[in-house]
N, C-alpha and C positions, 0 to 999 in steps of 0.2 A: 284508720291504722295510726297510717301523715296526716298530721293535718297539714293542714296547708306549708307552713313553715321545714315542716318535713321536707315533706317532697321537691321543695324549694332544693333547700341543704342541697336532699340525694342526687335532684341535678347537676345542682355545683360542682359536686364531686365529680357525680357525672365525667360533666364538660371540662375541669379541668383535668383528673386522668385520658379525655382523650384527648386533650391540648396534649404533654405533658409524652405521652404515647405518641402522639406528628411529632416531633421534637424528637425525641427520640431515635423515631425511623427517620428520620433527616436526619440528623448526625452521623452515622452509620453508613447512608447515603453516600456522605460524602467523603465519611471513611474511608471505604468500599471503591469508589473514583480517584481517592488521593493514590491507594496501590494502588487497584489495577496499571496508571497512568506510573508509576517506577519500574512496576512488573513490565510496562510498555518499553520501554525508554530501557532496564536493563539487557532485553531481548536484542532488540534494533540495536542496540553497545555489541553484540554477546554476537549475531550478521553480520555486523557489516563486513568486518574480514572478509566475512564469505560474498558478500554480492559485491565489495570489487573484485575478487577475485574473479567471482566465473563472471563482470563487464569487462578484466584483461583479455581474460582465453574469449569472448565471446569479441573484442572487438578485433582479436589475430585472423578469428576465422574471417569476419567482415573481410577484413585487409587482405589475406591469402584470396576469396570469393567474390575482390574488386582486381588483385592480381590475374584472375586469370579471366576474367571479362575486357580487362585490356588487352590480354592476351589471344581470347578470341574476336574478339573486333579489329589491332591489330594484322591480325592471321586471313580475313573477310575480306577485309582495304589489299593486300597483296595478292591477294586470289582475284578478288577483283581490277586490278591495274593489269596485275597475269594474261587474264582474257580479254580483253582492250589491245594487251604487244598482240596477244598470239591472232587478234583479231587480225591488228592490219597489216599484220605477218604476212597473212591469207590471202589479203587485198592486196 
C-alpha cells in the first residue's frame, strides 16, 4: 500500500501536525493565563475600596473593644484597692 517512503512521509506529517497542535495549545494557554491575570487585577481594583472600608470599620470595633477592656481592668483595679481599704478599716 504505502511504500517505506510513503510511510515515512505519513509519520513525518503526523508528527508535524502534533507539534503544531502542541504549539497552538501552548499559545492559547498563555492567552488564557494573561486574560486571567488581567481579570484578577481588575477584580482586586474593584474590591480594594471595599476592603479598606471594611478594615476601617474593623479597626473602630477593635479600638472600642480595647477601650472597654481598659475600662474593665481599671474598674477591677479600683475594686481591689477599695477591698484593701475596707480591710484596713475593719482591722
